[in-house]
N, C-alpha and C positions, 0 to 999 in steps of 0.2 A: 052101152058104147062096146063094140065089138075089142077080141083080142087083139085083131091087130093095128083096130085105133088106141085103146090101150099101151101097145106096146110103143105106139109114136108119143103117145100125151110123153113116156115117164122117158123117152129119148131123147123128146124136144125138151124139155125141165133141166133133165139132169145136164144137158149138154150146155144148155143157158143158165142153170146157177153155180157151173164152174168156171171161175174166171181165168182157172189157165186156161182152158182151151181159147179163149179169145187173147189176139195180142195185145186188146186195148178193154180189156177187163176191169173191173172192178169193184170194190165192194165197200163195207162202213169197216172197215180195218184201217185202211190208209187213212181216213181224217178222224175216225172217233178215237183213233189209238194216239190223236192230238190233241186233248186238252187242252186247249188255246184258250188266251180271252181275247176272240175273235173283234169283240166291241172293242177294247183298246188298239186291237193292228185295224182294225175299219178307222178309227177318227187319225191312225195314226195315216194310212193312204190318202186321207182327206186332208193333211196336214202338209201333203211332197212328199212325206217319205219311201221314197224310193227300195229300200230295204221293202220296209212292210209288205208294198206291193206287191216284190219280185219272191218274201213268203207265201202269197196268197196264193198266187199264179199255181209258184212252183207245185205246193199242198193238192192245189183242184184243178191243173189242167188236165190229168189224167182222168178223171172221172166226169171233167165237163166234158173230153173229148170222147170218150166212150160211150156217153148217151150221143152225142152226133154223128156217130159214126154207125150205130147200132139204125139212126132212126133217118140214115141217109142211104146207107150200104154202100161210100165210094168213102176213100181215102183222099182226095183231094176237096172235097166240097167239105168234107167234117173239119179240116186242118184251118180250111176258110170262118169257116160258121164259128170254130172255135176264139177266135180271132174278133170274129164278134160278137158274140158273149160277155169275154172279157173287155172288151169296149166298152158292151153296154153294161156291163157291170159296173166299171170306175166312172164310167158319168153317173151309176144311181147308186153309190155308196152312198149318199144322204137316205136314203131311203130304206134301209136297212134298221132292221127293227127286233134287237135283238129279245122283247118279250115278246112279242108274236110268234118266232120258230127260229132254230141254231141259221147257223149261216150255210152252212150245205146244204138248206133246203131251201135255204132263200136261192143261191145259186142255182139250186137245179129247176127251181121255178123259172128265174129269169131263161135259165138256159133253153128249156119246153117251151116259153113262151116266144122265142127267137124261133125257134126248130117251127112249130105252129105257123108260125107268120112266113117264115122261107117257104114253105110248105103250101101254103096260099097263095102268094103271090108266082113262086114259081111251076103252079100245076100246070097252067097249060105249053109249059118251053121244055119239061122233061119228055130228053126218050124214051124208047123204048127196049134199047139195047141193054145188051148183057147187066143183069146185076152183079155180079159177081168181080165185081172189076176191082172192087179194095181187097179180094183176099190174093189177087199177084201182087201185092205192098210189099208180101213179109220183110223184107230185108227192110224197107225206109221203117216198120215198124218196131222191129227188133230194140231199139235205142230206147223206148219206151220201158221194156222189161227188166227186173230186177236179174242179178246174175243169179241168184234161185228160180226165177222164171228161166235164165236160157238154161240150166243145169236138168232143168226139169224136162225141157224143150226139146235137150238131146239124147232123153232115155230111149222112146219109143225107136223100133224097128222102122226100116222103109215102110213096108206095108205097112203096121201099123199107121206112121206118118200120112199114109194116103188114102187110108181110109177114116181117118178122122178128118182128114181135110176137106174130104167127097162131103161127111155128114157136116161141119162147119157148112160149106155151101149149101147145101141145100137148108138149112135151116137159117142160114141166111134171104135164101130167095124168097124160102114161106114166110117168112116175116115181113117182109115187104110187100106181101098182095095181103096182107093183115090190116084190118079198116085202119085210120091213122089213130081212134080212140081207144080202140083196143089194144092197137101194138105200141102204142106210149104206155100204158099202165102193165103190159109184160112185161115192159125194158128198165120200167122204174121198180118192176118187183123182182124178176129174175138175173137183170142183167147190173143195176144200181143199189141193189138190194134196200133198197128204202122198205120201211113197214109199213104197214096200210094207212095208220097213221098221217106220215110224212108224205104219202103218197097223194093222199086226200086233202093235203095241204098244197101241192104243190098243183094240182087238177082243178081246186076249189069245190068239188064234190062230195059228198057224204061218202065213209069209210064203207057204207053195204052196197053203193053203185061203185065203188075200190073192189072190192071182190067180185063184184059181178063178172066189170069188164076182166077181170084177169082168167077168172075162169072160164068167160067167154070165149078171150084173148087165147087164152093155152088152149082150148078142144077146138077153133078153128085154126089153132099151128098145125097142132095132132092131125084135122083133116088133113091138110095142104100136104107135109111131110107123108103119109100113107100115101096119094093119088102122087107123089114126087118117086117116092118105092114104085111103085107100080108101072111108072113109065118108062125107066130105067129096066123093068124087070123081061 
């Protein structure tokens, strides 16, 4: 791997791995900080407890939206798909089995399956227009940010903000060009911050395959970023 490619790899991984770089980014902290008895909450949801359902949606909505947005690159599509995901989750609550995995992993699996189904269904309908439409929705996405995120957002100078925005645009465009199986592995690891075992559960593949896909996905992303860099020079 050449020096330029190595630098591109490091830049892409640093950008992907830092949730502060994305309006919809999230990691394990959000969900794992809440050590709740999700089995009991699921049971309450199935019994018609609207408060329990609201709590589940409030806790997991940001993660689901982030996954949908990174997979589609479109804010409107991500919002629609997020609603579809929670409808699917609600109608399948009875299938959740805590002995087979945690609720966040189960929800991520449901989200991933719906996204793949949507990708296959709309493959021939997708336009070939701009892939960075979602980045124009910054103000719409701000309500999802915490006060701390907003204060951190206000820090960089206009020049730094423009450079950061350009990098995010480049990463998102490149990510959309990576094959689906590699893209979802990179998203789950570097954006959703799942570990290898959890990703293996979500994708239904061995951990070794997970590691291989992440490595290949990152390498492909780095090559695409390097190519984009040369095109703008």
